[in-house]
Backbone as ProteinMPNN parsed JSONL, in Angstrom:
{"seq_chain_A": "MKGKGAYIKQLNEKTVKELVSERKKLKKELYNLRMKNAIRGLKNTHKIWEVRINVARVNTVLKSKISKKSWQ", "coords_chain_A": {"N_chain_A": [[10.779, 9.279, -0.322], [8.283, 7.232, 0.927], [6.442, 5.468, -0.137], [3.909, 4.71, -2.633], [1.418, 5.35, -1.582], [1.913, 7.285, 0.39], [2.903, 9.333, -1.207], [0.69, 9.955, -2.779], [-1.054, 10.877, -0.821], [0.297, 13.198, -0.09], [-0.017, 14.611, -2.461], [-2.795, 14.949, -2.532], [-3.148, 16.823, -0.545], [-2.245, 19.157, -1.627], [-2.848, 22.248, -3.427], [-4.612, 23.181, -6.466], [-3.01, 24.851, -8.046], [-0.48, 24.277, -7.003], [-0.29, 21.61, -7.715], [-0.234, 21.806, -10.501], [2.201, 23.124, -10.865], [3.881, 21.171, -9.802], [3.502, 19.11, -11.664], [4.576, 20.338, -13.914], [7.239, 20.56, -13.123], [7.927, 17.841, -12.89], [7.576, 16.978, -15.545], [9.584, 18.411, -16.799], [11.799, 17.256, -15.59], [11.484, 14.656, -16.578], [11.908, 15.091, -19.311], [14.615, 15.877, -19.248], [15.77, 13.494, -18.296], [15.175, 11.765, -20.412], [16.666, 12.925, -22.459], [19.28, 12.582, -21.495], [19.338, 9.806, -21.526], [19.178, 9.349, -24.232], [21.677, 10.067, -25.175], [23.158, 8.164, -24.039], [23.95, 8.64, -21.402], [22.706, 8.066, -19.071], [22.55, 6.188, -16.214], [20.743, 4.947, -14.444], [18.12, 3.843, -15.696], [15.583, 3.242, -14.873], [14.552, 5.407, -13.606], [13.206, 6.99, -15.446], [10.828, 5.607, -15.863], [9.748, 5.775, -13.247], [9.322, 8.545, -12.961], [7.479, 9.001, -15.014], [5.278, 7.571, -14.011], [4.771, 9.075, -11.725], [3.996, 11.505, -12.872], [1.603, 10.705, -14.016], [0.178, 10.115, -11.689], [-0.022, 12.653, -10.524], [-1.555, 13.906, -12.499], [-3.928, 12.433, -12.239], [-4.825, 13.08, -9.623], [-5.078, 15.818, -9.938], [-7.07, 15.997, -11.905], [-9.23, 14.888, -10.502], [-9.566, 16.779, -8.474], [-10.259, 19.037, -9.961], [-12.645, 18.192, -11.138], [-14.228, 17.89, -8.861], [-14.465, 20.527, -8.066], [-15.99, 21.558, -10.142], [-18.454, 20.407, -9.672], [-19.306, 21.631, -7.422]], "CA_chain_A": [[9.395, 8.912, -0.417], [8.13, 5.91, 1.518], [5.637, 4.603, -0.991], [2.967, 5.432, -3.478], [0.334, 5.861, -0.755], [2.367, 8.526, 1.016], [3.024, 10.345, -2.253], [-0.663, 10.35, -3.174], [-1.575, 11.698, 0.276], [0.925, 14.51, -0.245], [-0.637, 15.279, -3.604], [-4.161, 15.321, -2.168], [-3.104, 17.986, 0.332], [-1.826, 20.328, -2.392], [-3.863, 22.974, -4.179], [-4.549, 22.968, -7.907], [-1.832, 25.566, -8.547], [0.702, 23.52, -6.601], [-0.257, 20.393, -8.532], [0.184, 22.18, -11.85], [3.642, 23.382, -10.821], [4.521, 19.875, -9.588], [3.47, 18.418, -12.947], [5.534, 21.015, -14.788], [8.568, 20.172, -12.661], [8.135, 16.439, -13.232], [7.722, 16.857, -17.001], [10.914, 18.92, -17.127], [12.72, 16.207, -15.16], [11.334, 13.564, -17.523], [12.587, 15.511, -20.531], [16.06, 15.807, -19.015], [16.154, 12.09, -18.217], [15.115, 11.195, -21.761], [17.797, 13.438, -23.23], [20.468, 11.884, -21.004], [19.261, 8.431, -21.988], [19.407, 9.333, -25.672], [23.12, 10.145, -25.432], [23.732, 7.066, -23.254], [24.555, 9.165, -20.186], [21.85, 7.744, -17.931], [22.848, 4.859, -15.672], [19.534, 4.402, -13.826], [17.036, 4.096, -16.646], [14.295, 3.053, -14.206], [14.08, 6.722, -13.18], [12.252, 7.455, -16.456], [9.563, 4.941, -15.536], [9.239, 6.331, -11.992], [8.841, 9.914, -13.19], [6.247, 8.884, -15.81], [4.217, 7.142, -13.103], [4.446, 10.209, -10.859], [3.24, 12.468, -13.68], [0.251, 10.156, -14.119], [-0.462, 10.279, -10.382], [-0.361, 14.076, -10.383], [-2.673, 14.159, -13.409], [-5.128, 11.82, -11.68], [-5.279, 13.888, -8.491], [-5.476, 17.114, -10.485], [-8.365, 15.838, -12.574], [-10.271, 14.676, -9.49], [-9.801, 18.054, -7.793], [-10.958, 19.933, -10.884], [-14.02, 17.723, -11.31], [-14.949, 18.188, -7.629], [-14.789, 21.958, -8.08], [-17.054, 21.835, -11.097], [-19.712, 19.961, -9.106], [-19.701, 22.481, -6.284]], "C_chain_A": [[9.259, 7.472, 0.061], [7.328, 4.961, 0.657], [4.636, 5.413, -1.775], [1.812, 6.007, -2.68], [0.689, 7.18, -0.102], [2.451, 9.655, -0.001], [1.649, 10.848, -2.676], [-1.306, 11.194, -2.086], [-0.995, 13.103, 0.212], [0.263, 15.287, -1.376], [-2.049, 15.741, -3.275], [-4.208, 16.566, -1.293], [-2.762, 19.27, -0.409], [-3.004, 20.966, -3.118], [-3.672, 22.701, -5.672], [-3.311, 23.65, -8.496], [-0.55, 24.82, -8.211], [0.836, 22.238, -7.422], [0.207, 20.689, -9.955], [1.688, 22.444, -11.88], [4.427, 22.093, -10.586], [4.59, 19.085, -10.894], [4.484, 19.02, -13.909], [6.966, 20.621, -14.425], [8.893, 18.735, -13.055], [8.333, 16.242, -14.738], [9.092, 17.364, -17.458], [11.977, 17.887, -16.751], [12.68, 15.024, -16.124], [12.043, 13.872, -18.842], [14.101, 15.384, -20.375], [16.549, 14.364, -18.943], [16.155, 11.44, -19.596], [16.28, 11.662, -22.621], [19.097, 12.76, -22.794], [20.49, 10.451, -21.505], [19.572, 8.336, -23.48], [20.898, 9.391, -26.006], [23.891, 9.131, -24.585], [24.454, 7.554, -21.999], [23.774, 8.82, -18.941], [22.12, 6.312, -17.48], [21.586, 4.186, -15.135], [18.328, 4.696, -14.711], [15.664, 3.891, -16.019], [13.715, 4.375, -13.704], [13.047, 7.274, -14.16], [10.876, 6.891, -16.144], [8.943, 5.542, -14.275], [8.648, 7.721, -12.194], [7.56, 9.892, -14.02], [5.064, 8.494, -14.932], [3.796, 8.3, -12.205], [3.682, 11.294, -11.605], [1.792, 11.992, -13.799], [-0.505, 10.309, -12.803], [-0.894, 11.718, -10.161], [-1.556, 14.409, -11.27], [-3.982, 13.604, -12.848], [-5.693, 12.657, -10.543], [-5.781, 15.242, -8.977], [-6.851, 17.032, -11.141], [-9.485, 15.648, -11.556], [-10.584, 15.969, -8.746], [-10.587, 19.016, -8.682], [-12.417, 19.495, -11.049], [-14.837, 17.959, -10.047], [-15.353, 19.652, -7.589], [-15.941, 22.253, -9.029], [-18.427, 21.392, -10.573], [-20.193, 20.846, -7.982], [-20.33, 23.764, -6.729]], "O_chain_A": [[10.023, 6.599, -0.35], [7.531, 3.749, 0.727], [4.521, 6.628, -1.613], [1.27, 7.048, -3.052], [-0.135, 8.093, -0.045], [2.11, 10.798, 0.303], [1.47, 12.044, -2.906], [-2.033, 12.139, -2.394], [-1.704, 14.085, 0.432], [0.014, 16.486, -1.252], [-2.457, 16.821, -3.7], [-5.205, 17.289, -1.299], [-2.967, 20.362, 0.122], [-4.016, 20.319, -3.388], [-2.697, 22.073, -6.082], [-2.641, 23.077, -9.355], [0.362, 24.739, -9.034], [1.942, 21.834, -7.779], [0.956, 19.908, -10.543], [2.373, 22.031, -12.817], [5.527, 21.939, -11.117], [5.609, 18.466, -11.198], [5.17, 18.298, -14.632], [7.797, 20.38, -15.301], [10.003, 18.444, -13.5], [9.161, 15.433, -15.156], [9.686, 16.816, -18.387], [12.934, 17.669, -17.494], [13.72, 14.452, -16.452], [12.702, 13.004, -19.415], [14.784, 14.855, -21.252], [17.616, 14.043, -19.465], [17.044, 10.649, -19.908], [16.82, 10.894, -23.417], [19.922, 12.403, -23.635], [21.547, 9.936, -21.87], [20.16, 7.355, -23.935], [21.331, 8.825, -27.01], [25.109, 9.225, -24.433], [25.448, 6.961, -21.578], [24.147, 9.246, -17.848], [21.948, 5.358, -18.238], [21.382, 2.99, -15.347], [17.611, 5.673, -14.499], [14.666, 4.331, -16.59], [12.523, 4.457, -13.408], [12.108, 7.955, -13.746], [9.879, 7.614, -16.161], [7.738, 5.791, -14.239], [7.586, 8.032, -11.654], [6.647, 10.677, -13.763], [3.967, 9.03, -15.094], [2.607, 8.49, -11.949], [2.807, 11.938, -11.027], [0.863, 12.793, -13.694], [-1.701, 10.6, -12.806], [-1.993, 11.978, -9.673], [-2.469, 15.115, -10.842], [-5.028, 14.24, -12.972], [-6.895, 12.917, -10.496], [-6.789, 15.751, -8.487], [-7.693, 17.909, -10.945], [-10.576, 16.191, -11.73], [-11.742, 16.229, -8.42], [-11.475, 19.724, -8.207], [-13.317, 20.334, -11.095], [-16.039, 18.208, -10.144], [-16.447, 19.988, -7.135], [-16.778, 23.11, -8.744], [-19.45, 21.94, -10.985], [-21.371, 20.812, -7.625], [-20.714, 24.585, -5.895]]}, "name": "protein", "num_of_chains": 1, "seq": "MKGKGAYIKQLNEKTVKELVSERKKLKKELYNLRMKNAIRGLKNTHKIWEVRINVARVNTVLKSKISKKSWQ"}
């Protein structure tokens, strides 16, 4: 991934179903990272922060797409 702008553009191109599956995948990854961190098996703890930010980005795009549909 080149940056947050590129990632957000990718998210904007996805459908609502794809965004929901992306969020589910990211939340599962976040859970796994937290479990590894709890048993001190995670070397790159910044990954937790990155995944949390990406979940928030997906939620933001998803909410905007849903609200646009409700206005149409």
